[in-house]
C-alpha positions as CSV (number, residue, x, y, z in Angstrom):
1,M,-52.4,-57.7,-36.2
2,R,-50.1,-60.9,-36.7
3,I,-46.6,-60.7,-34.8
4,R,-43.8,-62.6,-36.0
5,T,-41.1,-63.5,-33.5
6,F,-37.7,-65.1,-33.9
7,N,-35.1,-67.0,-31.8
8,I,-31.7,-65.4,-32.1
9,H,-28.7,-67.0,-30.7
10,G,-25.4,-65.5,-29.1
11,F,-22.1,-65.5,-30.5
12,A,-18.8,-67.0,-29.5
13,N,-16.3,-64.1,-30.5
14,N,-16.4,-60.9,-32.6
15,D,-15.0,-62.8,-35.7
16,E,-18.2,-64.9,-35.7
17,I,-20.3,-61.7,-35.1
18,L,-18.7,-60.2,-38.4
19,S,-19.1,-63.2,-40.2
20,S,-22.8,-63.8,-39.7
21,N,-26.0,-62.8,-40.9
22,G,-27.1,-59.3,-40.8
23,H,-29.8,-59.6,-38.8
24,L,-28.0,-61.8,-36.3
25,I,-25.2,-58.9,-36.3
26,A,-28.0,-56.3,-35.3
27,R,-29.5,-58.8,-32.6
28,K,-26.3,-58.8,-30.8
29,F,-25.9,-55.1,-31.4
30,F,-29.2,-54.0,-30.0
31,S,-30.3,-56.3,-27.0
32,S,-32.7,-55.8,-24.2
33,K,-29.5,-54.7,-22.1
34,N,-29.1,-51.4,-24.1
35,A,-32.7,-50.6,-25.2
36,S,-33.0,-48.1,-22.3
37,S,-30.0,-46.2,-23.1
38,Y,-30.3,-46.2,-26.9
39,D,-31.9,-42.6,-27.4
40,K,-29.1,-41.1,-25.3
41,I,-26.6,-43.0,-27.1
42,V,-27.4,-42.3,-30.6
43,R,-27.9,-38.7,-30.0
44,L,-24.4,-38.5,-28.5
45,A,-22.5,-40.8,-30.7
46,T,-23.6,-39.0,-33.7
47,F,-23.0,-35.4,-32.2
48,C,-27.0,-34.7,-32.6
49,K,-26.7,-35.3,-36.3
50,D,-29.0,-38.2,-35.9
51,S,-32.1,-35.4,-35.7
52,S,-30.8,-33.8,-38.8
53,W,-30.7,-36.9,-40.6
54,K,-34.5,-37.9,-39.9
55,R,-35.5,-34.6,-40.5
56,E,-34.1,-34.7,-44.1
57,M,-36.1,-38.2,-44.5
58,V,-39.2,-37.1,-43.6
59,G,-38.9,-33.9,-45.6
60,F,-39.8,-36.3,-48.6
61,L,-43.2,-36.8,-47.2
62,D,-46.1,-34.6,-48.3
63,G,-48.1,-34.5,-45.1
64,K,-51.3,-36.1,-46.3
65,N,-52.9,-39.0,-44.5
66,K,-51.4,-42.3,-45.4
67,L,-50.2,-45.8,-44.1
68,I,-46.6,-45.5,-43.4
69,L,-44.3,-48.3,-42.3
70,D,-41.4,-47.4,-40.0
71,L,-38.8,-50.5,-40.7
72,A,-36.4,-50.9,-37.9
73,C,-38.3,-48.5,-35.7
74,G,-36.1,-49.2,-32.4
75,T,-37.4,-46.9,-29.8
76,G,-39.5,-44.8,-32.1
77,I,-37.3,-41.9,-32.6
78,L,-38.0,-41.5,-36.3
79,S,-41.9,-42.1,-35.8
80,S,-41.8,-39.0,-33.8
81,F,-40.5,-37.2,-36.8
82,I,-43.0,-38.7,-39.0
83,R,-45.9,-38.0,-36.7
84,H,-44.5,-34.1,-36.7
85,E,-44.5,-33.7,-40.5
86,S,-47.5,-36.2,-41.2
87,A,-49.9,-35.7,-38.4
88,Q,-52.7,-37.6,-39.8
89,S,-50.8,-40.3,-41.3
90,N,-51.1,-44.0,-39.7
91,I,-47.8,-45.3,-38.5
92,I,-46.7,-48.9,-38.3
93,G,-43.5,-49.7,-36.8
94,T,-41.5,-53.1,-37.1
95,D,-38.3,-53.9,-35.3
96,L,-36.4,-57.0,-34.6
97,T,-35.7,-56.5,-30.8
98,F,-38.8,-56.8,-28.7
99,E,-37.5,-54.7,-25.7
100,Y,-36.8,-51.8,-28.2
101,L,-40.5,-52.2,-29.6
102,K,-41.6,-51.9,-25.8
103,H,-39.9,-48.4,-25.6
104,A,-41.5,-47.4,-28.6
105,K,-45.0,-48.3,-27.4
106,N,-44.3,-46.3,-24.2
107,R,-43.4,-43.2,-26.2
108,H,-45.9,-43.7,-28.9
109,H,-49.2,-45.3,-27.7
110,Y,-51.0,-44.7,-31.1
111,L,-48.0,-46.7,-32.8
112,L,-48.8,-50.4,-34.4
113,L,-46.0,-52.5,-33.5
114,T,-44.8,-55.9,-34.9
115,N,-41.7,-57.8,-34.2
116,S,-40.1,-59.0,-37.6
117,L,-37.1,-58.9,-40.1
118,A,-37.1,-56.3,-42.9
119,E,-36.7,-59.5,-45.4
120,F,-40.0,-61.3,-44.3
121,L,-42.9,-58.5,-43.5
122,P,-46.0,-59.7,-42.2
123,Y,-48.1,-57.4,-44.2
124,K,-50.3,-57.7,-47.1
125,N,-49.3,-56.9,-50.9
126,D,-50.0,-53.2,-51.7
127,S,-50.2,-52.1,-48.1
128,F,-48.2,-48.8,-47.5
129,Y,-47.7,-45.5,-49.1
130,V,-44.5,-44.9,-47.5
131,I,-41.5,-47.1,-46.0
132,L,-38.9,-45.5,-44.1
133,S,-35.9,-47.0,-42.5
134,S,-32.9,-45.7,-40.6
135,Y,-29.7,-47.4,-39.8
136,L,-31.1,-50.9,-41.3
137,A,-29.5,-51.2,-44.5
138,K,-26.3,-52.3,-43.7
139,Y,-27.7,-55.4,-41.7
140,T,-30.1,-56.6,-44.5
141,E,-29.5,-58.9,-47.3
142,I,-30.4,-55.9,-49.9
143,S,-32.1,-58.0,-52.3
144,A,-34.5,-59.7,-50.2
145,M,-35.5,-56.5,-48.6
146,V,-35.9,-54.5,-51.7
147,K,-38.3,-57.4,-53.1
148,E,-40.4,-57.0,-49.7
149,H,-40.6,-53.3,-50.3
150,W,-41.8,-53.6,-53.9
151,R,-44.5,-56.2,-52.5
152,V,-45.9,-54.3,-49.5
153,L,-45.5,-50.8,-51.2
154,R,-48.5,-49.4,-53.1
155,K,-48.0,-48.1,-56.8
156,G,-46.7,-44.6,-56.6
157,G,-45.5,-45.1,-53.1
158,I,-41.9,-43.9,-51.8
159,V,-39.0,-45.6,-50.0
160,I,-36.8,-43.5,-47.8
161,I,-33.6,-45.3,-46.7
162,H,-31.0,-44.0,-44.2
163,D,-28.0,-45.3,-42.8
164,F,-24.0,-44.9,-42.0
165,T,-21.4,-44.7,-44.6
166,Y,-17.5,-44.8,-45.1
167,P,-16.4,-41.4,-46.1
168,E,-14.0,-41.1,-49.2
169,N,-12.3,-38.0,-48.2
170,K,-8.6,-38.9,-46.8
171,I,-8.7,-36.4,-43.9
172,M,-12.6,-37.7,-42.8
173,K,-11.2,-41.3,-43.0
174,I,-8.6,-40.2,-40.6
175,L,-11.0,-38.7,-38.0
176,W,-13.7,-41.3,-38.7
177,H,-11.0,-44.1,-37.6
178,T,-9.9,-41.8,-34.7
179,Y,-13.4,-41.6,-33.4
180,F,-14.3,-45.4,-33.6
181,Q,-11.1,-45.9,-31.7
182,I,-12.4,-43.7,-29.1
183,L,-15.8,-45.6,-29.2
184,N,-14.0,-49.0,-28.6
185,Q,-12.4,-47.6,-25.5
186,L,-15.9,-46.3,-24.3
187,G,-17.3,-50.0,-25.1
188,K,-15.0,-51.2,-22.4
189,I,-16.7,-48.9,-19.8
190,I,-20.4,-49.1,-21.0
191,T,-20.4,-52.6,-21.3
192,S,-24.0,-53.2,-22.8
193,W,-22.5,-51.4,-26.0
194,R,-19.3,-53.1,-26.2
195,D,-20.3,-55.4,-29.0
196,A,-21.6,-52.2,-31.3
197,F,-18.7,-50.1,-30.5
198,S,-16.2,-52.8,-31.0
199,N,-17.3,-53.8,-34.4
200,L,-19.8,-51.0,-35.9
201,D,-16.5,-49.4,-37.9
202,K,-15.6,-52.7,-39.6
203,L,-19.5,-53.3,-40.8
204,I,-19.5,-50.0,-42.1
205,Q,-16.5,-49.7,-43.9
206,R,-17.0,-53.0,-45.8
207,N,-20.8,-52.6,-46.6
208,Q,-21.6,-51.0,-50.0
209,W,-25.1,-50.5,-49.2
210,V,-25.9,-47.5,-51.2
211,N,-24.5,-48.9,-54.6
212,N,-26.1,-52.2,-53.8
213,L,-29.6,-50.9,-52.9
214,V,-29.6,-48.5,-55.9
215,S,-29.1,-51.1,-58.3
216,E,-31.7,-53.5,-56.6
217,L,-34.1,-50.6,-56.7
218,N,-34.0,-49.8,-60.3
219,M,-33.7,-53.6,-61.1
220,I,-37.0,-54.1,-59.7
221,G,-38.7,-51.1,-61.0
222,L,-38.4,-48.9,-57.8
223,S,-37.0,-45.9,-59.5
224,A,-34.2,-44.3,-57.5
225,R,-34.8,-40.8,-57.7
226,S,-32.3,-39.2,-55.4
227,K,-29.1,-40.5,-53.6
228,K,-27.4,-38.0,-51.3
229,Y,-24.7,-38.2,-48.8
230,Y,-24.3,-36.1,-45.7
231,T,-22.0,-34.9,-43.0
232,C,-18.6,-35.3,-45.1
233,G,-19.7,-38.4,-46.5
234,T,-20.7,-40.5,-43.3
235,A,-24.4,-41.2,-44.0
236,A,-26.6,-41.2,-46.9
237,I,-30.1,-41.1,-47.9
238,V,-31.8,-42.8,-50.9
239,W,-35.2,-42.0,-52.0
240,A,-37.2,-44.3,-54.6
241,I,-40.8,-44.5,-56.0
242,K,-42.9,-47.2,-57.2
């Protein structure tokens, strides 16, 4: 299987991070320095809600033998849930950070893995029955990603996309900002997560990925069948079909 690799450079300061392209932000947040601690951090930082959200995602699967793409697969957490729900399916994972792919391979020897961007997928047209992604949408150029989804997805295939969202409830906003202030302080101690803990809140707050995604999906012909918010509006899942 063809593997694409990309040379991503560092940043001089936080302002530069937040003004750069999404995949550069992701590469800064998720590096070889924090790949080994990712599973623990995502579990603790979401108060174990990460597992609940991923169970919701795989709930859209029908369990049939299919070729499934786990986009931005990271260390393979979502692939574990996919495998449990659809044991006979073939899963291909792709991610920007090579070190994360190494951890995914150690966890799942059956996984086929590639190193690529969501906007430029190294797969043939009409390859997949299902495409899932978790925590990816806010880092991508939505229009380009959706076009790639359309290209590599088979007719009748489904797309399931999950990510963080900024809550609308006033009380939740206060709690949300307080929580990220705590994360910011933790980043000074857990230095491998300093960039993410210091800037993730700004990225989530200014990002309108849900509405932009639904608009792009419908425009290209991927009918958005479901848009649901979870955990008091701090996360969302969008489901669409080709």
